[in-house]
C-alpha positions, 0 to 999 in steps of 0.5 A: 629306362623309364621304369628303372630311372623313373624318368619321364616317358616323353624324355626317354622317347625323345632320346630313343627317337621313338613315338611317345605313345608307343613307349607309354603303351609298352611301359603301361603293359610292363607295369601291368604285367609286373605289378608286384615287382615294383618297390612300394613308395617311400614316405616322401614319395607318397607325400609328393604323390598326394601333393601332385594329386591335389595340384592336379585337382586344383588345375582341373577345377581352374581349367573347367572354370575358365572353359565355362567362362570362355564359353559364355563370353563373346568370341570377339568384339565383332560379335557384340551387338550394340 
C-alpha cells in the first residue's frame, strides 16, 4: 500500500492497526531489496523533492537557531537574579 500508492507510512500503519516503526522497517527493507524496480521520478516529482529538501534545510536551521536561543535564555523568571 505504501509502495504502490505512495501513501505515508503513518497513515497506512494506522489503517492496518500496526506499529508505524515496524511498517517503516518493512518498507525500507523492500525498497533496499528492490532498488531497481521503482520507476524513476518524473520532472515534477524531482522539482517537488528539491523543494522539500530546501524546506527541510531551512526548518533544521530555524530549529537549531531556536534551540541555541532557548538554551542561552533564562528558563523562568524565578531564576533571574536582580
